[in-house]
C-alpha positions as CSV (number, residue, x, y, z in Angstrom):
1,M,91.2,112.3,66.3
2,N,94.4,112.6,64.4
3,Q,97.5,112.3,66.6
4,R,98.8,115.7,65.2
5,T,95.8,117.5,66.8
6,L,96.0,115.9,70.2
7,P,96.7,118.0,73.2
8,K,99.9,117.7,75.3
9,F,99.2,115.2,78.0
10,E,100.9,115.1,81.4
11,L,99.9,112.3,83.9
12,I,100.6,113.3,87.5
13,Y,100.9,110.4,89.9
14,F,103.2,108.6,92.4
15,P,105.9,106.5,90.8
16,I,104.0,103.3,91.2
17,H,101.4,101.4,89.1
18,G,98.4,102.2,91.3
19,R,95.4,104.0,89.9
20,A,97.5,105.5,87.1
21,E,98.6,102.3,85.4
22,M,95.4,101.8,83.5
23,L,95.8,105.4,82.2
24,R,99.3,104.7,81.1
25,L,98.0,101.6,79.3
26,T,95.3,103.7,77.7
27,F,97.9,106.0,76.2
28,A,99.9,102.9,75.1
29,L,96.8,101.3,73.5
30,G,96.1,104.6,71.6
31,Q,99.8,105.0,70.8
32,A,99.5,108.6,72.1
33,E,102.5,110.4,73.6
34,F,102.3,111.6,77.2
35,T,104.7,112.7,80.0
36,D,104.6,110.6,83.1
37,V,105.1,113.1,85.9
38,P,106.1,111.5,89.2
39,V,104.9,113.1,92.5
40,T,108.0,113.9,94.6
41,D,106.6,116.5,97.0
42,W,103.0,115.6,97.7
43,A,102.5,118.2,100.5
44,T,103.3,121.0,98.1
45,L,101.4,119.5,95.2
46,K,98.2,118.5,97.0
47,P,96.6,121.9,97.4
48,Q,97.3,122.6,93.7
49,T,95.2,119.7,92.5
50,P,91.5,120.0,91.8
51,L,90.4,117.5,94.5
52,G,93.5,117.1,96.7
53,Q,94.2,113.7,95.1
54,V,96.0,112.1,92.2
55,P,96.0,110.9,89.5
56,V,95.5,114.1,87.7
57,L,95.7,114.6,83.9
58,K,97.1,117.9,82.8
59,E,96.0,118.7,79.3
60,T,97.4,121.6,77.3
61,Q,96.3,122.7,73.8
62,G,97.5,126.0,72.7
63,E,97.0,128.5,75.5
64,D,94.4,126.4,77.2
65,T,95.4,124.1,80.1
66,W,93.2,122.2,82.4
67,L,93.6,119.6,85.2
68,I,91.3,116.6,85.1
69,P,90.9,114.6,88.4
70,Q,89.5,111.1,89.1
71,S,90.8,108.1,87.3
72,G,87.4,107.0,86.1
73,A,86.8,110.4,84.5
74,I,90.3,110.5,83.0
75,I,90.0,107.1,81.4
76,R,86.6,107.9,79.9
77,H,88.0,111.3,78.6
78,L,90.9,109.5,77.0
79,G,88.6,106.9,75.6
80,R,86.7,109.6,73.7
81,V,89.8,111.6,72.7
82,L,91.8,108.6,71.5
83,N,88.8,106.9,69.9
84,L,89.0,103.9,72.3
85,Y,85.3,104.0,73.4
86,G,83.7,101.9,70.7
87,Q,82.2,102.9,67.4
88,T,78.4,102.7,68.1
89,E,76.1,103.6,71.0
90,R,75.8,99.9,71.8
91,E,79.6,99.6,72.1
92,H,79.8,102.8,74.1
93,T,77.3,101.3,76.6
94,I,79.0,97.9,76.7
95,T,82.3,99.7,77.3
96,D,80.8,101.6,80.2
97,Y,79.3,98.5,82.0
98,V,82.4,96.4,81.5
99,L,84.5,99.2,82.8
100,E,82.3,99.6,85.8
101,S,82.5,95.8,86.4
102,A,86.3,96.0,86.3
103,M,86.3,98.9,88.7
104,D,84.0,97.0,91.1
105,W,86.4,94.1,91.0
106,R,89.4,96.4,91.6
107,A,87.7,97.9,94.6
108,K,87.6,94.4,96.2
109,F,91.2,93.6,95.2
110,I,93.0,96.8,96.5
111,P,92.4,96.2,100.3
112,V,93.7,92.7,99.8
113,A,96.6,93.7,97.6
114,F,97.7,96.3,100.1
115,A,96.6,94.3,103.2
116,K,99.3,95.6,105.5
117,M,98.8,99.2,104.6
118,F,95.0,98.9,104.9
119,G,95.1,96.7,108.0
120,T,92.8,94.3,106.1
121,A,91.6,91.4,108.3
122,Q,92.7,87.9,107.4
123,D,89.2,86.7,107.0
124,V,88.5,89.4,104.4
125,Q,91.7,88.4,102.5
126,D,90.7,84.8,102.6
127,R,87.2,85.5,101.4
128,Y,88.6,87.5,98.5
129,W,91.0,84.7,97.3
130,N,88.6,81.8,98.0
131,E,85.3,83.3,96.9
132,Q,85.2,86.8,95.4
133,L,88.1,86.2,92.9
134,A,86.3,83.2,91.4
135,S,83.1,85.2,91.1
136,N,84.8,88.1,89.4
137,L,86.6,85.8,86.9
138,K,83.3,84.2,86.1
139,T,81.8,87.6,85.5
140,M,84.6,88.6,83.1
141,D,84.3,85.3,81.3
142,K,80.6,86.0,80.8
143,L,81.2,89.5,79.6
144,L,83.9,88.5,77.2
145,A,81.6,85.8,75.7
146,S,78.4,88.0,75.7
147,P,76.2,87.5,72.6
148,T,75.2,91.2,72.8
149,K,78.5,92.2,71.0
150,S,80.6,90.8,68.2
151,G,84.4,90.5,68.0
152,P,87.1,89.3,70.2
153,W,87.3,92.3,72.6
154,F,85.0,93.1,75.5
155,A,83.0,95.7,73.5
156,G,83.4,94.4,70.0
157,E,85.8,94.3,67.1
158,S,88.4,96.7,68.5
159,P,89.9,97.1,72.0
160,T,88.5,99.9,74.2
161,I,89.1,101.4,77.6
162,A,87.0,98.5,78.9
163,D,89.7,96.1,77.8
164,V,92.3,98.3,79.5
165,A,90.5,98.2,82.8
166,V,89.9,94.5,82.8
167,W,93.5,93.7,81.7
168,D,95.0,96.0,84.4
169,T,92.9,94.3,87.1
170,L,93.8,90.9,85.8
171,D,97.5,91.9,85.7
172,G,97.5,93.0,89.4
173,N,95.9,89.7,90.5
174,L,98.2,87.7,88.3
175,A,101.2,89.4,90.0
176,K,99.9,87.8,93.3
177,R,98.6,84.5,91.9
178,A,100.3,83.5,88.6
179,E,98.1,80.5,88.2
180,L,94.7,82.2,88.5
181,L,93.9,82.0,84.7
182,D,94.8,78.3,84.4
183,N,91.1,77.3,84.2
184,H,90.0,80.4,82.2
185,P,91.4,79.9,78.7
186,A,89.3,82.7,77.1
187,L,90.6,85.2,79.6
188,R,94.1,84.0,79.3
189,A,93.9,84.4,75.5
190,F,92.5,87.9,76.0
191,Y,95.3,88.8,78.5
192,D,98.0,87.6,76.1
193,R,96.3,89.2,73.0
194,F,96.0,92.6,74.7
195,A,99.6,92.4,75.9
196,S,100.9,91.8,72.4
197,L,99.2,94.9,70.8
198,P,102.0,97.1,69.5
199,G,101.7,100.1,71.8
200,V,100.9,98.0,74.8
201,A,103.8,95.6,74.2
202,A,106.2,98.6,74.0
203,H,104.9,100.0,77.3
204,L,105.1,96.7,79.0
205,A,108.7,96.2,77.9
206,T,109.9,99.4,79.7
207,R,107.5,100.0,82.5
208,R,108.4,99.9,86.2
209,P,107.8,96.6,88.1
210,S,104.4,96.1,89.7
211,E,104.1,96.8,93.4
212,H,101.9,93.7,93.4
213,R,104.6,91.3,92.2
214,Q,105.5,88.7,94.7
215,S,109.2,88.9,95.8
């Protein structure tokens, strides 16, 4: 879709990375303009959202405005609208299962990343860093090298929302453990390659610091 025909996008979320950062990265990858709307009065806003949660994407085109909830639905919607979902049915499907794999990994990481807030037991944290992280990195290595697709990205010749999701999850983990890709050169090359893409690099140069960053 030509940028001139795109709707007006407003991304509503708390002023942190959280679940919205992969959506911001999707806009950056697609070099599409959007307004980042920080939540400042959640008690008032909550009943106005479709599901009582954020992120929410407010999309306006002409007289038509709608609110889209659920980060997974939003990133897939943006993937289609911004042409970041692959070019063939095979690439669409690969994008979906890589995206789901990244989401599964993220679900294991979040209780560890926010251990104090979640009250995550120490043995759960240890199991993540000592076992689950290595397993997820192995999975991503395998998906990146898969013979079912061609090209340097997770779904093929061009980056998609699958690359966004994997990169964002890697980024959160790297903020906690900077050395975690030392033995994963292909993933390190992917991480650096994605970060250097024009729209992404511009976003990274100005975004707020990650809440996962070690002080």
